[in-house]
C-alpha positions in Angstrom: -7.7 74.0 93.9 -6.1 73.8 90.7 -3.4 71.3 92.1 -6.4 69.2 93.6 -7.8 69.4 90.2 -4.8 67.8 88.6 -4.9 65.0 91.7 -8.6 64.4 90.7 -7.5 63.8 86.9 -5.0 61.3 88.0 -7.0 59.3 90.4 -9.9 59.0 87.3 -7.1 58.1 84.8 -5.6 55.8 87.1 -8.7 54.1 87.8 -9.5 53.8 84.1 -6.3 52.0 83.5 -7.1 49.5 86.0 -10.8 49.2 85.0 -9.4 48.4 81.1 -6.6 46.1 82.7 -9.1 44.1 84.4 -11.3 44.1 81.0 -8.4 43.0 79.1 -7.5 40.2 81.2 -11.2 39.1 81.6 -11.0 39.1 77.5 -8.4 36.6 77.5 -10.1 34.2 79.5 -13.2 34.2 77.4 -13.7 30.8 75.8 -14.3 31.2 71.7 -16.2 28.1 72.0 -18.7 28.9 74.6 -21.2 31.6 74.5 -21.4 31.6 78.5 -18.0 33.0 78.6 -19.1 36.6 77.6 -22.6 36.5 78.9 -22.2 34.7 82.3 -18.6 35.0 82.6 -18.0 31.1 82.0 -20.1 30.4 85.2 -16.9 31.3 87.2 -17.8 33.3 89.8 -17.1 32.5 93.4 -18.4 33.5 96.7 -16.3 36.9 96.9 -16.6 38.0 93.8 -20.1 37.2 93.3 -21.2 39.1 96.4 -19.3 41.7 95.2 -21.0 42.1 92.2 -24.3 41.7 93.6 -23.9 44.4 96.3 -22.3 46.8 93.8 -25.1 46.6 91.4 -27.7 46.8 94.0 -26.0 49.7 95.7 -25.2 52.2 93.0 -26.1 55.5 91.6 -29.0 55.8 93.5 -27.5 54.7 96.8 -24.7 57.4 96.2 -26.5 60.0 94.6 -30.1 59.3 94.0 -30.7 58.2 97.4 -28.9 61.2 99.8 -31.1 63.2 97.5 -34.4 61.5 98.5 -33.2 61.8 102.3 -32.5 65.0 102.0 -36.1 65.8 100.6 -38.1 63.3 102.9 -35.6 62.3 105.9 -35.5 58.9 107.8 -37.7 57.2 105.5 -35.3 56.8 102.8 -32.8 55.4 105.5 -35.0 52.7 106.4 -36.2 51.9 103.1 -32.4 51.8 102.0 -31.7 49.4 104.7 -34.1 47.1 103.8 -32.0 46.2 100.9 -29.3 44.3 103.1 -31.5 41.7 104.1 -33.5 41.4 101.3 -30.3 40.7 99.3 -29.1 37.9 101.7 -32.5 36.4 101.5 -32.3 36.4 98.0 -29.0 34.8 97.8 -29.9 32.1 100.3 -33.1 30.9 99.1 -33.4 31.5 95.5 -30.2 31.8 93.9 -29.0 28.1 94.2 -32.4 27.2 92.6 -32.2 29.8 89.7 -28.4 29.0 88.7 -29.1 25.0 89.0 -32.3 25.5 86.5 -30.5 27.9 84.3 -27.4 25.7 83.9 -29.8 22.4 83.3 -31.3 24.4 80.6 -28.1 25.9 79.0 -29.4 29.4 79.8 -27.1 32.4 79.5 -29.4 35.3 80.0 -33.0 35.6 81.9 -34.8 36.1 78.8 -33.3 33.1 77.3 -34.2 31.6 80.9 -37.8 32.5 80.7 -38.5 31.2 77.3 -36.6 27.7 77.9 -38.7 26.9 81.1 -41.9 27.8 79.5 -41.2 25.8 76.2 -44.1 25.6 73.8 -42.8 24.8 71.1 -40.2 26.8 68.6 -42.5 29.6 67.2 -43.8 30.7 70.8 -40.8 30.0 72.8 -39.0 32.6 70.1 -42.0 35.0 70.7 -41.2 34.9 74.7 -37.6 35.4 74.4 -38.1 38.3 71.8 -40.8 40.2 74.0 -38.8 39.4 77.3 -35.6 40.8 75.4 -37.4 44.1 73.8 -38.7 44.8 77.2 -35.9 44.2 79.0 -33.7 46.7 76.4 -36.4 49.5 76.8 -36.7 49.7 80.5 -33.2 49.2 81.1 -32.1 51.9 79.0 -34.7 54.1 80.7 -32.6 53.4 84.1 -29.2 53.2 82.2 -30.1 57.1 81.3 -30.2 57.8 84.9 -27.2 56.0 85.7 -25.4 57.8 82.9 -26.5 61.3 84.1 -25.6 60.4 87.7 -22.2 59.6 86.6 -22.1 63.0 84.6 -23.2 65.3 87.2 -20.8 64.1 89.9 -17.7 63.9 87.3 -18.7 67.3 86.1 -18.3 69.0 89.3 -15.5 67.0 90.3 -13.4 67.5 87.2 -14.4 70.8 86.2 -16.1 70.0 83.0 -19.6 70.4 81.6 -22.3 67.3 81.9 -22.0 66.3 78.5 -18.1 65.9 78.3 -18.2 64.3 81.9 -20.7 61.7 81.2 -19.4 60.7 77.6 -16.2 60.2 79.1 -17.5 58.0 81.7 -19.7 55.9 79.6 -16.7 55.6 76.7 -14.7 53.7 79.5 -17.2 51.5 80.7 -18.2 50.6 77.1 -14.6 49.8 76.5 -14.2 47.2 79.7 -17.4 46.0 79.0 -16.8 45.2 75.5 -13.5 43.6 76.3 -14.4 41.0 78.9 -17.9 40.8 79.2 -19.8 39.7 82.6 -16.4 38.4 83.8 -14.8 42.3 83.6 -18.2 43.5 85.1 -18.1 41.2 88.1 -14.3 42.0 88.8 -14.5 45.2 88.3 -17.6 45.5 90.3 -15.6 43.8 93.4 -12.7 46.5 93.1 -15.6 49.0 93.0 -17.6 47.8 96.3 -14.1 47.9 98.3 -13.8 51.8 97.3 -17.9 52.0 98.1 -17.1 50.6 101.6 -14.3 52.7 102.7 -16.3 55.9 101.1 -19.1 55.0 103.4 -16.9 54.5 106.4 -14.9 58.0 105.8 -18.1 59.7 105.3 -19.8 58.0 108.7 -16.8 59.0 110.7 -16.5 62.3 109.4 -20.4 63.2 110.1 -20.7 61.8 113.7 -17.1 63.4 114.6 -18.8 66.6 113.3 -21.9 66.4 115.1 -23.4 64.1 117.9 -26.4 61.6 117.4 -28.4 63.9 119.7 -27.5 67.2 118.3 -28.1 65.7 115.0 -31.6 64.9 116.2 -32.5 68.1 117.7 -31.0 70.1 114.4 -33.3 68.0 111.8 -36.3 68.5 114.2 -35.7 72.4 114.2 -35.2 72.0 110.2 -38.8 70.1 109.9 -40.2 67.5 112.4 -41.5 65.4 109.6 -37.8 64.5 108.6 -37.4 62.1 111.4 -41.1 61.7 112.6 -43.0 61.5 109.2 -46.7 61.3 108.8 -46.4 59.3 105.8 -44.0 57.2 104.0 -43.4 59.3 101.2 -42.0 58.9 98.4 -43.1 55.2 99.0 -46.4 55.7 99.8 -49.0 57.7 101.7 -49.5 54.9 104.8 -46.4 55.2 107.3 -46.1 51.5 107.1 -45.5 51.6 103.1 -41.9 51.8 103.7 -42.0 48.1 104.9 -42.8 47.3 101.4 -39.4 47.8 100.4 -37.9 44.4 101.9 -40.4 42.4 99.3 -39.7 44.7 96.8 -35.7 44.8 97.4 -35.8 41.0 97.5 -37.6 40.7 94.0 -35.4 43.4 92.8 -32.6 41.1 93.6 -33.9 37.8 92.1 -35.9 38.8 89.3 -34.4 41.4 87.8 -32.4 40.3 84.7 -29.1 42.4 85.3 -29.1 41.3 89.1 -30.4 37.6 88.6 -28.0 36.8 85.6 -25.1 37.1 88.1 -26.5 33.9 90.0 -26.4 32.2 86.7 -22.5 33.0 86.6 -21.7 31.3 89.9 -19.6 28.2 90.0 -21.3 25.0 90.4 -19.6 24.1 93.4 -20.2 27.7 95.3 -22.2 27.4 98.5 -24.9 30.3 98.7 -24.6 30.8 102.5 -20.7 31.4 101.5 -21.9 34.3 99.3 -24.3 35.7 102.0 -21.9 36.0 104.5 -20.2 38.6 102.5 -23.2 40.1 100.9 -24.6 41.0 104.6 -22.0 43.3 105.7 -21.5 45.1 102.5 -25.2 45.7 102.1 -25.4 46.8 105.9 -22.4 49.4 105.6 -23.8 50.5 102.3 -27.1 51.2 103.6 -25.7 53.8 106.0 -25.0 56.3 102.9 -28.5 58.1 102.7 -27.5 59.7 106.3 -25.4 62.1 104.1 -28.7 63.8 102.7 -30.0 64.4 106.1 -26.7 65.7 107.2 -26.3 68.2 104.2 -30.1 69.2 105.2 -29.3 70.6 108.3 -26.5 72.5 107.3 -28.0 73.6 103.8 -32.0 73.5 104.0 -32.1 76.1 101.2 -30.9 73.6 98.2 -33.4 73.6 95.4 -32.4 70.6 93.9 -32.0 67.7 96.5 -30.0 65.6 94.0 -27.2 67.7 94.5 -26.9 67.0 98.1 -24.1 64.8 97.7 -22.2 67.0 95.7 -22.7 69.8 97.9 -21.3 67.5 100.8 -18.2 66.8 98.8 -17.5 70.2 98.1 -18.1 71.7 101.7 -17.6 69.1 104.3 -14.3 67.1 103.1 -10.8 68.1 102.7 -10.4 68.6 98.6 -7.9 65.5 98.5 -10.1 63.3 100.7 -13.4 64.7 98.9 -11.3 64.0 95.4 -10.7 60.0 96.6 -14.2 59.7 98.0 -15.9 60.9 94.4 -14.0 58.5 92.8 -15.4 55.7 94.9 -19.0 57.4 94.1 -18.2 57.0 90.7 -17.2 53.7 91.1 -20.6 53.1 92.6 -22.4 54.5 89.4 -20.2 52.5 87.0 -20.9 49.3 89.0 -24.7 49.6 87.8 -24.2 51.1 84.4 -22.0 48.7 83.4 -24.0 45.7 84.3 -27.5 47.5 82.9 -25.1 48.0 79.5 -24.2 44.2 79.8 -27.7 43.3 80.0 -29.2 45.2 77.4 -26.6 44.3 74.9 -26.8 41.0 75.9 -30.5 41.1 75.2 -30.0 42.6 71.9 -27.3 40.6 70.7 -27.9 37.1 72.3 -31.8 37.0 72.7 -33.1 39.1 70.3 -30.9 37.7 67.7 -31.9 34.1 68.5 -35.6 34.8 68.2 -35.4 36.3 65.0 -32.9 34.2 63.5 -32.7 30.7 65.4 -31.0 28.7 62.7 -28.1 31.0 62.3 -24.9 29.2 62.1 -22.3 32.2 62.7 -19.3 31.3 64.2 -18.1 31.7 67.5 -15.6 34.6 66.6 -18.7 36.4 64.7 -21.0 36.0 67.8 -18.4 37.5 70.3 -18.0 40.4 67.7 -21.9 41.0 67.6 -22.2 41.0 71.2 -19.2 43.6 71.5 -20.8 45.7 69.2 -24.3 46.1 70.5 -22.2 47.2 74.0 -20.9 50.0 72.3 -24.2 50.8 70.1 -26.5 50.9 73.1 -24.0 52.9 75.3 -24.1 55.5 73.3 -27.9 55.4 72.8 -27.9 55.5 76.5 -26.1 58.7 76.4 -28.1 60.2 73.7 -31.2 59.3 75.7 -29.7 61.3 78.8 -28.7 64.3 76.4 -32.4 64.9 75.4 -34.4 63.4 78.5 -36.6 66.1 80.5 -35.6 66.9 83.7 -36.1 64.1 86.2 -35.1 62.7 89.7 -32.7 60.2 89.5 -34.2 57.9 91.8 -37.8 58.2 90.3 -36.0 57.4 86.8 -34.2 54.5 88.1 -37.4 52.7 89.7 -39.5 53.5 86.5 -37.0 51.2 84.5 -36.2 48.6 87.4 -39.7 48.6 88.9 -41.6 48.3 85.7 -39.3 45.7 84.5 -39.7 43.9 88.0 -43.2 43.5 87.5 -42.9 42.4 84.0 -40.5 39.6 85.2 -41.9 38.6 88.7 -44.1 35.6 86.8 -42.0 34.2 84.1 -38.9 34.1 86.7 -40.1 33.7 90.2 -43.6 32.8 90.2 -42.5 29.7 87.8 -40.0 28.6 90.3 -43.0 27.0 92.5 -46.1 27.3 90.1 -44.9 26.4 86.4 -47.2 28.5 84.1 -46.9 28.0 80.2 -45.6 30.4 77.3 -48.9 32.1 76.9 -49.3 33.2 80.7 -45.5 34.2 80.4 -46.5 36.9 77.7 -49.7 38.0 79.2 -47.8 38.2 82.5 -45.3 40.3 80.6 -47.6 42.6 78.8 -49.6 43.4 82.1 -46.7 44.0 84.5 -45.3 46.6 81.7 -48.8 48.5 81.4 -49.6 48.3 85.4 -46.4 49.4 86.8 -45.6 51.8 84.0 -49.1 53.9 84.3 -49.2 54.0 88.3 -45.6 55.4 88.0 -46.0 57.8 85.2 -50.0 58.6 85.8 -50.6 58.8 89.4 -49.2 59.6 92.7 -48.8 56.1 94.1 -45.4 55.5 96.1 -42.5 54.6 94.0 -42.9 51.1 95.5 -46.2 50.5 95.4 -46.8 51.1 91.7 -44.6 48.3 91.1 -45.9 45.9 93.7 -49.2 46.5 92.2 -48.0 45.7 88.9 -46.1 42.7 90.4 -49.5 41.3 91.8 -51.4 42.2 88.5 -48.7 40.1 86.5 -48.7 37.4 89.0 -52.5 36.9 88.7 -52.4 37.2 85.2 -49.4 34.4 85.0 -51.6 32.1 86.3 -55.1 32.7 84.9 -53.9 32.7 81.4 -51.8 29.8 82.0 -54.8 27.8 83.3 -57.0 28.9 80.5 -54.8 27.9 77.9 -53.4 24.5 79.1 -55.0 22.7 76.3 -53.4 25.3 73.3 -50.0 24.9 75.1 -50.1 21.4 75.1 -51.3 21.3 71.5 -48.5 23.4 70.5 -46.0 21.4 72.6 -47.4 18.5 70.5 -46.9 19.9 67.0 -43.3 21.0 68.1 -42.3 17.3 68.2 
């Protein structure tokens, strides 16, 4: 076993070297004269890299650690719910990505908060308020999500390397900080693409192992013997009480891809020449393959129904059912999955702080391009370590739930200003009201009620969308007067 521990360390350090090299090569391609270089990879992503970074970011720590844990606890509902992410991503790419990319390019938007403020206008002061509020909410909620990702990667790394959770989490986040600092979104996108290849290989190996060990018929019989609810649930828990609640994952996952700042910013980074159907051709098979991973949770349930912590389903699988050498390689791929979202979250929160919040507070700053790049990189380090500290002092939580608290609530915050505005244009006052409404509504449902994990954010989306339209209509005169004064 000691020899395999050295193998694990060798695999990890080798992957670190490759990731840092990609970050370094990406840093050399940054254009000092163009803020879009760090923030949106100079709008240079092609179909395969773009698809790779979208899928890797969507199927991540929750997909390889949290989702098997939910499947262990609740059964086939999670497998079905997870599957909806693949078609939802394809729909978002085909029917929304081109519009958002083109509109953002026309406005010169490099982040989603900046896009929201520029689309809604209203004059210099109100635009700054919209951008600043969107940036602050993005930072707070995505730091919550980042906390769950850091804990997920720390838990798996600790058991794999034989070190403590704190040591593992600090090691992983330090490397993520380094290559993200170096290359910005370009480094994130290229490392994500490398990671998604490993994630896909890992998913194939695990499915082959499971269904060569147990036939599908035996698998079903043994699950029914453990608990008939696992295959034939009377509710769609944790997504909702009604059995049909799980189908709400499809619109949720579509909005997740189209609206969340750390996902939607990838649409801004595509080359203008890229055709979105080319991206969708890559997204579909990648997403479908990774949708199978929750089956591991059900497989572990039939062998070890006594687990006290369902989030241990994947670590138990790796330690019990795979040869140590193969388990080490698969663990590396799963760590890739977690890092792919952690680096995306880190890049987005640092961009919100270094670009959006900075320009909202100091719109007339004449800082040099070199200084702005230094500020961008500094915020990556600062917020990366803030996320690590939050993980250390956070109370016990289920990984998937905390991820949904952060991302689902941010989805409710952004739906009106980003998505509804694409076919019904509101104003800055409506955008501000919608953001606060989504924050309070979704956050309250998830924190203080027992509604399903998807239902709470979708209720927030509904409330936020209604307020966006209503307040925009009620303040049309005020907004027009403010716009006139700005000119």
